[in-house]
KOLTORFI-677985 format. One record per residue (C-alpha): x, y, z. Coordinates in pm, whole numbers, plus 50000, padded with zeros to 5 digits. Each point is the difference from the previous one (the first is absolute). Layout:
BEGIN
{px=X | py=Y | pz=Z}
...
REM end
This chain:
BEGIN
{px=18885 | py=45953 | pz=82182}
{px=49945 | py=50284 | pz=49760}
{px=49802 | py=49935 | pz=49686}
{px=50108 | py=50196 | pz=49698}
{px=49768 | py=50127 | pz=49732}
{px=50174 | py=50097 | pz=49679}
{px=49840 | py=50176 | pz=49708}
{px=49946 | py=49761 | pz=49712}
{px=50042 | py=50112 | pz=49642}
{px=49635 | py=49917 | pz=49924}
{px=49872 | py=50174 | pz=50312}
{px=49957 | py=49677 | pz=50197}
{px=50212 | py=50005 | pz=50316}
{px=50256 | py=49733 | pz=50073}
{px=49999 | py=49911 | pz=50368}
{px=50316 | py=49845 | pz=50146}
{px=49962 | py=49807 | pz=50325}
{px=50154 | py=49716 | pz=50198}
{px=49941 | py=49656 | pz=49855}
{px=49774 | py=49763 | pz=50195}
{px=49962 | py=49623 | pz=49990}
{px=49683 | py=50041 | pz=49793}
{px=50210 | py=50169 | pz=49726}
{px=50232 | py=49701 | pz=49949}
{px=49805 | py=49831 | pz=49721}
{px=49974 | py=50319 | pz=49796}
{px=50364 | py=50094 | pz=50065}
{px=50105 | py=49654 | pz=49878}
{px=49798 | py=50050 | pz=49680}
{px=50167 | py=50338 | pz=49944}
{px=50348 | py=49867 | pz=50077}
{px=49968 | py=49695 | pz=49775}
{px=49842 | py=50206 | pz=49721}
{px=50280 | py=50253 | pz=50034}
{px=50269 | py=49733 | pz=49978}
{px=49835 | py=49835 | pz=49700}
{px=49972 | py=50328 | pz=49811}
{px=50313 | py=50193 | pz=50103}
{px=50245 | py=49709 | pz=49999}
{px=49890 | py=49833 | pz=49677}
{px=50316 | py=49941 | pz=49797}
{px=50218 | py=50085 | pz=50301}
{px=49953 | py=49682 | pz=50204}
{px=49917 | py=49650 | pz=49874}
{px=49641 | py=49978 | pz=49877}
{px=49958 | py=49661 | pz=50170}
{px=50063 | py=50172 | pz=50335}
{px=49744 | py=50274 | pz=49926}
{px=49744 | py=49744 | pz=49886}
{px=50044 | py=49800 | pz=50321}
{px=49934 | py=50293 | pz=50236}
{px=49701 | py=49917 | pz=50218}
{px=49772 | py=50266 | pz=50147}
{px=49868 | py=49773 | pz=50278}
{px=50350 | py=49906 | pz=50116}
{px=50114 | py=50363 | pz=49984}
{px=49697 | py=50115 | pz=50203}
{px=50081 | py=49740 | pz=50267}
{px=50359 | py=50129 | pz=50016}
{px=49875 | py=50361 | pz=50032}
{px=49767 | py=49897 | pz=50286}
{px=50282 | py=49818 | pz=50181}
{px=50238 | py=50297 | pz=49963}
{px=49737 | py=50249 | pz=50113}
{px=49895 | py=49784 | pz=50296}
{px=50360 | py=49969 | pz=50121}
{px=50098 | py=50363 | pz=49939}
{px=50212 | py=50169 | pz=50266}
{px=49924 | py=50355 | pz=49883}
{px=50330 | py=50055 | pz=49820}
{px=49845 | py=49941 | pz=49656}
{px=49713 | py=50210 | pz=49866}
{px=49753 | py=49850 | pz=49753}
{px=49782 | py=50263 | pz=49833}
{px=49712 | py=49970 | pz=49757}
{px=49850 | py=50255 | pz=49765}
{px=49625 | py=50010 | pz=49949}
{px=49787 | py=50163 | pz=49735}
{px=49624 | py=49990 | pz=50030}
{px=50036 | py=49756 | pz=50292}
{px=50203 | py=49747 | pz=49800}
{px=50366 | py=49918 | pz=50071}
{px=50198 | py=50091 | pz=49688}
{px=50360 | py=50005 | pz=50126}
{px=50239 | py=49879 | pz=50269}
{px=50335 | py=50116 | pz=50133}
{px=50226 | py=49864 | pz=50268}
{px=50297 | py=50171 | pz=50167}
{px=50220 | py=49958 | pz=50305}
{px=50363 | py=49998 | pz=50108}
{px=50261 | py=49951 | pz=49728}
{px=50141 | py=49648 | pz=50008}
{px=50371 | py=49965 | pz=49929}
{px=50005 | py=49622 | pz=50004}
{px=49853 | py=49913 | pz=50338}
{px=50096 | py=50335 | pz=50157}
{px=49749 | py=50285 | pz=50016}
{px=50146 | py=50346 | pz=49945}
{px=49870 | py=50348 | pz=50087}
{px=49885 | py=50045 | pz=49640}
{px=49650 | py=49907 | pz=49886}
{px=49922 | py=49762 | pz=49717}
{px=49701 | py=49991 | pz=49769}
{px=49954 | py=49624 | pz=49980}
{px=49712 | py=50000 | pz=49754}
{px=49749 | py=50217 | pz=49823}
{px=49737 | py=49860 | pz=49767}
{px=49697 | py=50151 | pz=49832}
{px=49712 | py=49818 | pz=49835}
{px=50119 | py=49984 | pz=49637}
{px=49666 | py=50144 | pz=49886}
{px=50073 | py=50311 | pz=50212}
{px=50349 | py=50085 | pz=49869}
{px=50055 | py=50368 | pz=49932}
{px=49732 | py=50129 | pz=50240}
{px=50226 | py=50119 | pz=50285}
{px=49941 | py=49703 | pz=50229}
{px=50366 | py=49894 | pz=50012}
{px=50099 | py=50362 | pz=50057}
{px=49756 | py=50026 | pz=50295}
{px=50136 | py=49681 | pz=50157}
{px=50360 | py=50109 | pz=49949}
{px=49935 | py=50348 | pz=50143}
{px=49845 | py=49852 | pz=50313}
{px=50290 | py=49756 | pz=50043}
{px=50248 | py=50286 | pz=49958}
{px=49807 | py=50215 | pz=50249}
{px=49994 | py=49724 | pz=50261}
{px=50369 | py=49919 | pz=49958}
{px=50096 | py=50369 | pz=50022}
{px=49790 | py=50040 | pz=50315}
{px=50169 | py=49691 | pz=50147}
{px=50338 | py=50169 | pz=49949}
{px=50144 | py=49775 | pz=49730}
{px=50272 | py=50191 | pz=49808}
{px=49938 | py=49823 | pz=49667}
{px=49761 | py=49766 | pz=49828}
{px=50148 | py=49724 | pz=49787}
{px=49830 | py=49755 | pz=49766}
{px=50090 | py=49728 | pz=49752}
{px=49850 | py=49990 | pz=49651}
{px=50049 | py=49761 | pz=49710}
{px=50260 | py=50148 | pz=49770}
{px=49781 | py=49936 | pz=49696}
{px=49683 | py=50149 | pz=50151}
{px=50016 | py=50335 | pz=49820}
{px=49649 | py=50107 | pz=50106}
{px=50075 | py=49955 | pz=50371}
{px=50341 | py=50164 | pz=49968}
{px=49840 | py=50309 | pz=49840}
{px=49738 | py=50007 | pz=50279}
{px=50267 | py=50002 | pz=50271}
{px=50217 | py=50252 | pz=49818}
{px=49704 | py=50241 | pz=49969}
{px=49961 | py=49965 | pz=50379}
{px=50361 | py=50108 | pz=50062}
{px=50168 | py=49659 | pz=50029}
{px=50333 | py=49940 | pz=49827}
{px=50199 | py=49681 | pz=49940}
{px=50286 | py=49991 | pz=50250}
{px=50222 | py=49756 | pz=49811}
{px=49910 | py=49683 | pz=50191}
{px=49883 | py=49709 | pz=49787}
{px=49911 | py=49644 | pz=50098}
{px=49833 | py=49715 | pz=49820}
{px=49734 | py=49788 | pz=50162}
{px=49928 | py=49654 | pz=49871}
{px=49669 | py=49889 | pz=49856}
{px=49984 | py=49637 | pz=49884}
{px=50375 | py=49995 | pz=49947}
{px=50004 | py=50326 | pz=49803}
{px=50191 | py=50300 | pz=50138}
{px=49776 | py=50307 | pz=49985}
{px=50200 | py=50322 | pz=50054}
{px=49874 | py=50265 | pz=50241}
{px=50131 | py=50351 | pz=50058}
{px=49975 | py=50191 | pz=50324}
{px=49849 | py=50348 | pz=50010}
{px=50035 | py=50252 | pz=50284}
{px=49836 | py=50324 | pz=50105}
{px=50097 | py=50232 | pz=50285}
{px=49709 | py=50067 | pz=50235}
{px=50106 | py=50304 | pz=50200}
{px=49861 | py=50124 | pz=50330}
{px=49641 | py=49925 | pz=50101}
REM end
């Protein structure tokens, strides 16, 4: 496992490394905080209010404990504190895995937005997927999440025309798929 140190805009390095079981509580806090901030007004507020950090941490621990190596969970640290999380693996077309990679999730502590942490996580995910020989990376993003869409577009992702809603408390929330060619390792 290679750790990655990325220059931080304030001079403090962001270290990207593999997630461990001891990171699950902090990752759950970041994920829930990210949902509650980024998806406000996009998904039902009652759903966001009901998100539970303890339950999410337990799910993260279970997933990480049962991992088969096909999915990579990464965390970003600054000053020894986990400030971001990303997860990638094979693209899922229904239940079928394809040769493409998929960025399943990327979340940054809302208090750390704009400091290059998401960019460091995304760059490491892209590097790993390129090295693994995946031809493209795909991801799904909420159609109304303009901030995230700009982030991905700055990183070279483009919408590929695919759209799907997912349901949250009976409400259809539209997502768009983005793609980026990876090229040779």
